[in-house]
C-alpha positions as CSV (number, residue, x, y, z in Angstrom):
1,M,-93.3,-27.2,66.8
2,T,-94.0,-30.7,66.5
3,D,-94.8,-32.8,69.2
4,R,-93.0,-35.5,70.1
5,N,-93.0,-38.7,71.7
6,D,-92.0,-40.6,75.3
7,N,-88.4,-41.8,72.8
8,G,-88.2,-37.5,71.7
9,D,-88.3,-39.3,67.8
10,G,-91.2,-37.7,66.9
11,V,-95.4,-37.4,66.0
12,P,-96.9,-40.5,67.6
13,G,-97.4,-43.2,65.1
14,E,-94.7,-41.0,62.2
15,E,-91.5,-43.3,61.4
16,P,-89.3,-41.2,62.2
17,G,-87.2,-39.0,60.1
18,T,-90.6,-39.0,57.6
19,P,-91.7,-35.1,56.7
20,E,-94.6,-33.9,56.9
21,E,-97.0,-32.7,53.9
22,G,-95.1,-29.6,53.7
23,E,-92.4,-30.1,53.6
24,Q,-92.1,-32.7,51.4
25,N,-90.2,-31.3,48.9
26,E,-87.8,-29.5,50.9
27,W,-86.9,-33.1,51.6
28,V,-85.8,-34.6,48.0
29,A,-83.9,-32.0,47.0
30,A,-82.0,-32.1,50.8
31,E,-82.1,-35.2,50.4
32,G,-82.0,-37.3,46.7
33,P,-78.5,-36.7,44.7
34,D,-78.0,-33.7,42.0
35,I,-79.8,-34.6,38.8
36,E,-78.4,-33.8,36.0
37,T,-81.2,-32.2,33.4
38,S,-79.4,-31.0,31.0
39,F,-77.7,-32.1,27.8
40,S,-74.2,-31.4,26.1
41,D,-74.0,-29.7,22.9
42,A,-72.9,-33.4,21.4
43,D,-76.0,-35.1,23.3
44,Q,-78.9,-32.9,21.6
45,E,-77.2,-32.1,17.9
46,F,-77.5,-35.7,17.9
47,L,-81.3,-35.2,19.5
48,D,-81.9,-32.8,16.5
49,R,-80.4,-35.0,13.8
50,L,-82.5,-38.8,15.1
51,S,-85.9,-36.1,15.6
52,A,-85.2,-35.0,12.5
53,G,-84.7,-38.5,10.6
54,E,-81.3,-37.8,9.1
55,E,-79.2,-40.3,8.6
56,T,-76.1,-41.2,11.5
57,E,-73.0,-43.3,10.8
58,A,-73.6,-46.3,13.3
59,A,-71.0,-46.5,16.1
60,P,-69.0,-49.6,16.1
61,E,-69.9,-50.4,19.3
62,T,-73.5,-50.7,17.3
63,S,-72.8,-52.6,14.8
64,E,-71.6,-55.1,16.4
65,H,-75.0,-55.3,18.6
66,L,-76.9,-55.0,15.9
67,A,-75.2,-58.2,14.0
68,D,-75.0,-60.4,17.0
69,L,-79.8,-59.1,17.2
70,R,-79.0,-60.3,12.9
71,R,-77.7,-64.2,14.5
72,L,-79.9,-65.1,17.5
73,T,-82.8,-63.6,15.3
74,A,-82.2,-66.1,12.5
75,E,-81.0,-68.4,14.9
76,Y,-84.2,-68.4,16.9
77,A,-86.7,-68.3,13.3
78,N,-84.7,-71.9,12.4
79,Y,-84.4,-73.0,16.0
80,R,-89.0,-72.4,15.9
81,R,-89.1,-74.1,12.2
82,R,-87.0,-77.1,13.5
83,V,-89.4,-77.9,16.3
84,E,-92.8,-77.3,13.9
85,R,-90.9,-80.2,12.0
86,E,-90.6,-82.8,14.3
87,R,-93.9,-82.2,16.5
88,V,-95.3,-82.9,12.7
89,A,-93.0,-85.7,13.0
90,E,-93.8,-86.5,16.4
91,R,-97.0,-86.1,15.6
92,E,-97.1,-88.6,12.5
93,R,-95.6,-91.4,14.6
94,A,-97.9,-91.5,17.5
95,V,-100.7,-91.4,15.2
96,G,-99.4,-94.4,12.8
97,D,-98.4,-96.7,15.9
98,A,-101.8,-96.1,17.3
99,A,-103.5,-96.7,12.8
100,R,-100.7,-99.7,12.2
101,A,-103.4,-102.0,15.0
102,I,-106.0,-100.5,12.4
103,L,-104.6,-101.7,8.9
104,P,-105.7,-105.3,9.3
105,V,-108.8,-104.6,10.2
106,L,-109.3,-102.1,7.1
107,D,-108.0,-105.4,5.5
108,D,-111.0,-107.3,6.3
109,L,-113.3,-104.8,5.2
110,D,-111.4,-104.5,2.1
111,R,-111.9,-108.3,1.4
112,A,-115.2,-108.1,2.6
113,E,-116.2,-105.4,-0.5
114,A,-114.4,-107.1,-3.1
115,H,-116.8,-110.3,-2.1
116,G,-120.2,-108.3,-2.0
117,D,-120.3,-108.4,1.9
118,L,-120.8,-104.0,2.3
119,A,-123.2,-104.5,-0.5
120,E,-125.0,-101.0,0.4
121,G,-127.9,-100.8,3.4
122,G,-125.8,-104.1,4.9
123,P,-125.2,-104.3,8.0
124,L,-121.2,-104.1,8.0
125,T,-122.0,-101.3,5.8
126,T,-122.0,-98.6,7.8
127,I,-119.7,-99.8,10.9
128,A,-117.7,-99.4,7.5
129,Q,-118.3,-96.1,6.2
130,K,-117.4,-94.7,10.6
131,L,-114.5,-96.7,10.1
132,R,-112.7,-95.6,7.5
133,G,-114.2,-92.0,7.7
134,A,-112.3,-91.8,10.9
135,V,-108.6,-93.4,10.5
136,G,-109.8,-90.8,7.4
137,K,-109.8,-87.5,10.4
138,L,-106.4,-88.9,11.7
139,G,-104.9,-88.8,8.5
140,L,-104.4,-92.6,7.6
141,T,-104.3,-92.4,3.5
142,P,-104.2,-96.2,1.7
143,F,-103.4,-96.0,-2.2
144,G,-102.0,-98.4,-4.6
145,E,-104.5,-98.9,-7.8
146,A,-104.6,-101.2,-9.9
147,G,-103.1,-99.0,-13.8
148,Q,-100.9,-97.3,-11.4
149,A,-96.9,-97.6,-12.4
150,F,-94.4,-99.7,-9.6
151,D,-93.1,-98.1,-7.6
152,P,-90.6,-99.8,-6.0
153,R,-90.6,-97.0,-2.6
154,E,-94.4,-98.0,-3.1
155,H,-95.1,-101.3,-3.8
156,D,-94.0,-104.7,-3.2
157,A,-94.3,-107.1,-6.0
158,I,-95.0,-110.3,-4.5
159,F,-95.8,-111.8,-8.0
160,Q,-94.5,-110.6,-11.8
161,R,-96.5,-112.0,-14.9
162,E,-95.0,-110.7,-18.8
163,N,-97.8,-109.1,-20.7
164,P,-97.4,-107.2,-23.9
165,A,-100.0,-104.9,-23.0
166,V,-97.7,-103.0,-21.2
167,E,-95.2,-100.8,-21.7
168,T,-93.6,-100.4,-18.9
169,A,-94.2,-102.1,-14.7
170,T,-97.7,-101.9,-14.1
171,V,-99.6,-102.9,-10.9
172,S,-102.1,-105.3,-12.6
173,D,-103.6,-106.4,-9.0
174,V,-104.3,-105.2,-5.0
175,V,-103.4,-108.1,-2.8
176,E,-103.3,-105.2,0.1
177,R,-103.6,-101.7,-0.2
178,G,-100.5,-99.4,1.2
179,Y,-101.4,-96.9,3.8
180,R,-99.1,-93.8,4.5
181,I,-99.8,-90.3,7.2
182,G,-98.7,-86.9,5.3
183,D,-95.1,-88.4,3.8
184,T,-94.6,-91.0,5.9
185,V,-95.2,-94.4,4.5
186,L,-96.4,-96.7,7.5
187,R,-96.9,-99.9,5.0
188,V,-96.8,-100.9,1.2
189,A,-99.0,-102.0,-0.5
190,K,-98.9,-105.9,-2.1
191,V,-99.5,-105.8,-5.1
192,V,-99.4,-108.2,-8.6
193,V,-96.7,-106.2,-11.7
194,D,-97.8,-107.0,-15.2
195,T,-93.9,-107.0,-16.9
196,P,-93.1,-105.9,-20.5
197,A,-92.9,-108.5,-22.8
198,S,-88.7,-109.4,-22.7
């Protein structure tokens, strides 16, 4: 027989209504809900076909859920692609904004090099190489070379002259190189263009 405390609730220190260790299974069986542990014949037949790998025709609700799942998967894939494109474009825009402030310095280095001030071993040569290497790591790419075909999307013709030696408009001299980051053109190249004789 179990000792009870002054309130008559059971053994001191135990919560009321808690069965003793030996009575646990009987208490769960008595207090818990009746649980159905066997399958119906139809359910068992379905499970047997499923475990055997046989094809089963999907119910209309299942087909609808699968269609919804495919649609959501496609929408999520499109969302990820769009976010990635926007992330790349935003990075290019931010780097481009910073690089535009450096373009005049790069132009000065090009002019100094054209005048022979950046000879090998000169005091500014190392600085020029480091600066060009740093902007190259940011993805800043120069373009515009003499001999290229003139492209109005990349070249700004500041002067044109007839040249019977060319058959199409051709860049003959580059005044300022153009720069791009990825697919974004930060600045078109300022060029002199030779055109075919009329």
